[in-house]
C-alpha positions in Angstrom: -3.8 63.8 5.3 -6.4 60.9 6.1 -9.6 62.4 7.1 -11.9 63.6 3.7 -15.2 65.7 3.5 -17.0 65.3 0.2 -18.8 67.7 -1.1 -20.3 67.5 -5.2 -22.7 69.3 -7.3 -26.2 68.0 -6.6 -28.5 66.4 -9.4 -25.7 65.1 -11.8 -27.1 61.4 -13.3 -24.2 59.7 -12.1 -23.9 61.2 -8.8 -24.1 58.5 -6.7 -21.9 56.1 -9.3 -19.0 59.0 -9.4 -19.5 59.2 -5.4 -19.0 55.8 -4.9 -16.2 55.4 -7.1 -14.3 58.2 -5.1 -15.4 56.4 -1.6 -14.2 54.0 -2.7 -10.7 54.7 -3.8 -10.3 56.9 -0.5 -11.0 53.7 1.7 -8.6 51.3 -0.1 -5.6 54.2 0.9 -7.0 53.9 4.6 -9.2 57.2 4.3 -11.9 58.1 6.2 -15.3 60.5 4.0 -18.2 62.1 5.7 -20.1 63.8 3.1 -22.9 66.5 3.3 -26.3 65.7 4.5 -28.1 65.3 0.7 -25.2 62.9 -0.7 -24.8 60.7 2.7 -28.9 60.9 2.4 -28.8 60.5 -1.7 -26.8 57.3 -1.3 -28.1 55.9 1.8 -26.7 52.8 2.6 -25.0 51.3 0.2 -21.8 53.6 1.1 -20.6 53.7 4.8 -19.8 57.5 6.2 -17.5 58.0 8.7 -18.6 60.6 11.5 -15.7 63.4 11.6 -16.0 66.3 13.8 -13.3 68.4 11.8 -12.0 66.6 8.4 -8.5 67.5 7.3 -9.2 68.1 4.0 -12.1 68.7 1.6 -12.9 67.3 -1.8 -15.0 69.3 -4.7 -15.2 66.9 -7.6 -17.4 68.3 -10.2 -15.7 71.9 -12.3 -15.5 74.8 -10.8 -18.2 75.6 -9.8 -18.3 73.2 -7.5 -15.0 74.0 -6.0 -16.1 77.6 -5.4 -18.7 75.9 -3.5 -16.6 74.0 -1.4 -14.7 77.1 -0.9 -16.7 78.5 1.8 -16.1 74.4 3.8 -12.9 74.7 3.6 -13.1 78.7 4.9 -15.2 77.6 7.8 -12.8 74.9 9.1 -8.7 76.2 7.9 -8.5 73.3 6.1 -7.2 72.6 2.6 -9.4 71.8 -0.4 -9.1 69.2 -3.3 -10.7 69.4 -6.7 -11.3 66.6 -8.4 -12.4 67.4 -12.5 -15.5 65.8 -13.3 -16.8 69.1 -15.0 -16.1 70.4 -18.4 -13.3 72.4 -17.9 -12.2 72.7 -14.5 -9.8 75.5 -14.5 -9.3 75.6 -11.4 -8.9 71.8 -10.7 -5.5 70.1 -11.4 -6.1 65.9 -10.7 -9.2 64.5 -12.6 -10.9 61.9 -12.2 -8.6 58.6 -12.7 -5.8 60.2 -11.3 -7.1 60.3 -7.7 -5.4 56.9 -6.7 -2.2 58.7 -6.9 -4.0 61.3 -5.5 -4.6 60.1 -2.5 -1.3 57.7 -2.2 0.4 61.5 -2.7 -1.6 62.7 0.3 -0.7 60.4 2.9 2.8 60.5 2.5 2.9 64.4 1.5 4.1 65.0 -1.9 2.3 68.0 -2.1 2.1 71.4 -1.4 -0.4 74.0 -0.9 -1.2 77.5 -2.6 -2.4 80.0 -0.3 -4.8 82.0 -2.6 -5.9 85.2 -1.8 -9.6 86.0 -1.0 -12.3 89.1 -0.9 -14.5 90.1 2.1 -17.7 91.6 1.1 -18.1 94.5 3.7 -21.9 95.3 3.7 -22.9 98.3 6.8 -20.2 97.2 8.6 -20.9 93.1 8.2 -18.5 90.8 6.0 -21.7 89.4 4.2 -19.5 86.6 2.4 -15.6 86.3 1.1 -15.1 85.2 -2.2 -12.3 83.1 -3.7 -12.9 84.2 -7.3 -15.2 87.5 -7.6 -17.4 90.1 -6.5 -20.1 91.0 -9.0 -22.1 94.3 -9.5 -24.8 93.5 -12.0 -28.0 94.7 -13.3 -30.3 91.9 -11.8 -32.1 91.3 -15.4 -33.4 95.2 -15.3 -32.9 96.3 -19.6 -31.0 99.6 -18.7 -27.7 99.7 -17.6 -27.1 100.6 -14.3 -24.1 103.2 -12.5 -21.5 102.8 -10.5 -19.0 104.5 -8.7 -15.6 103.1 -8.2 -12.7 104.1 -5.7 -9.5 102.7 -4.8 -8.8 104.2 -1.2 -11.5 106.9 -1.3 -10.0 108.4 -4.9 -12.5 107.7 -7.3 -11.7 105.5 -9.9 -14.0 105.8 -12.5 -18.2 105.9 -12.2 -18.7 103.3 -14.5 -22.4 103.8 -16.6 -22.6 99.9 -17.2 -23.6 96.2 -16.8 -21.6 96.2 -13.5 -18.2 95.5 -12.1 -16.5 92.5 -11.6 -14.0 92.5 -8.6 -12.1 89.9 -8.8 -8.9 88.2 -7.0 -6.0 87.1 -9.3 -7.3 83.0 -9.1 -10.7 85.2 -10.5 -8.7 87.1 -13.8 -9.7 83.9 -15.9 -12.8 83.5 -14.8 -16.2 87.0 -15.9 -13.6 88.9 -15.3 -11.3 87.7 -18.3 -14.8 87.1 -20.6 -15.1 91.0 -20.1 -11.9 91.9 -21.3 -9.6 91.9 -18.0 -6.5 91.0 -18.0 -5.1 86.5 -17.2 -2.8 87.6 -13.9 -0.7 85.1 -11.6 -2.4 83.5 -8.9 0.1 84.9 -6.9 0.6 88.4 -7.5 -1.2 90.4 -4.7 -3.5 92.4 -6.5 -7.2 93.6 -7.2 -8.8 93.7 -10.7 -12.0 96.2 -11.8 -13.5 95.1 -14.7 -16.8 97.0 -15.6 -19.1 95.0 -17.5 -20.0 96.6 -21.2 -19.9 99.6 -20.3 -21.1 102.6 -22.3 -17.9 104.5 -23.0 -14.6 103.9 -24.7 -12.3 105.0 -22.1 -13.3 102.3 -19.3 -11.0 99.6 -19.3 -10.2 96.8 -16.4 -8.2 98.8 -13.3 -5.5 96.8 -11.2 -5.4 97.7 -7.9 -2.9 96.8 -5.5 -4.5 93.9 -2.9 -3.4 96.6 0.3 -6.0 99.3 -1.4 -10.0 98.5 -0.3 -12.7 98.7 -3.2 -15.6 101.1 -2.5 -18.2 100.8 -4.9 -21.6 102.9 -4.9 -24.1 102.7 -6.7 -26.4 105.2 -8.4 -29.7 103.9 -9.7 -32.9 105.6 -10.6 -35.6 104.4 -7.9 -37.2 101.3 -10.1 -33.9 99.6 -11.0 -32.1 96.3 -8.8 -28.8 95.7 -8.6 -27.4 92.3 -7.5 -24.4 91.0 -5.6 -23.3 87.7 -6.6 -20.0 86.1 -4.6 -18.5 83.6 -7.1 -21.3 83.1 -9.1 -24.0 82.7 -6.1 -27.0 85.7 -5.6 -26.0 87.1 -2.1 -28.5 90.2 -1.9 -29.8 92.2 -3.7 -28.2 96.5 -3.7 -30.4 99.8 -2.5 -29.9 102.0 -5.8 -27.7 104.2 -3.1 -26.3 101.8 -1.6 -22.3 101.6 -1.1 -20.5 97.7 -0.1 -16.9 97.8 0.9 -14.2 94.8 -0.7 -10.7 94.4 1.1 -8.6 91.7 1.1 -9.4 89.2 3.1 -7.1 88.2 6.5 -8.3 84.5 5.4 -6.8 82.7 2.3 -7.7 79.2 0.8 -5.6 76.8 1.1 -5.4 74.7 -2.6 -3.9 71.5 -2.8 -0.7 71.6 -5.8 0.9 68.1 -7.3 2.6 69.9 -9.8 1.3 68.3 -12.8 1.1 71.6 -14.4 1.9 75.2 -13.7 -0.2 78.1 -14.4 0.8 79.3 -18.0 0.0 75.3 -18.8 -3.5 75.3 -17.8 -4.0 78.9 -19.4 -2.7 77.3 -23.4 -5.0 73.2 -22.0 -8.1 74.7 -20.8 -8.3 78.2 -22.0 -7.6 77.4 -25.8 -10.1 74.4 -25.0 -12.9 76.9 -23.8 -12.3 78.6 -27.2 -13.0 75.5 -29.3 
């Protein structure tokens, strides 16, 4: 791995200094570095970037949100994704900034493994709108009243939720918004899809785990003045019509995440989620 594509979260006060530091480390290890147009313009002539037709991996520097932004770029090129944590929790990210020189050496020598993480396709009117690594969220878009959402697995009704919304997540996303809504923590290698209602107005509605081979249909039963919002991996994709339905199913695409064996999944849960609770 010698051709990197650098991505960062815009508007950080120290983004230029961090970018220059990272590029310096990568160049010292004999790697070429290309980047997003906005970052290249922000840095100017102080750092050299190399024009590359197709990089060999994406390096996303920030927190989990930056990593999830990098997912779309990694999927587009079908290349692995490396997260470097400079954020607060960084649950999805194994590597911290001070570890980068050692990690670069391991990238060159092949001392790593690749985790293929399941993703979800969001299908609207027969077309794939977006592919999610973490979750798909249907919510009430700031509207004061609850919305009604029907969820079916393979055309069989699971529940009719009167709630703030519904989270449909992968095992990777089980430690994100789904967890906050009372969903279970699931090991990334388990092949399943989670349905977690957001603040349901019923004592009987609980999170449901479906097999990953089963398609999820979400139907809206909203009043005329209600607005419903569709978010994928924490970013708004569109507003949905009040009687609309969307299909969510396992994608043929996988996100390839680097793993260096420094932390197990359960070690990360103990470390990161206990820190989150402080």
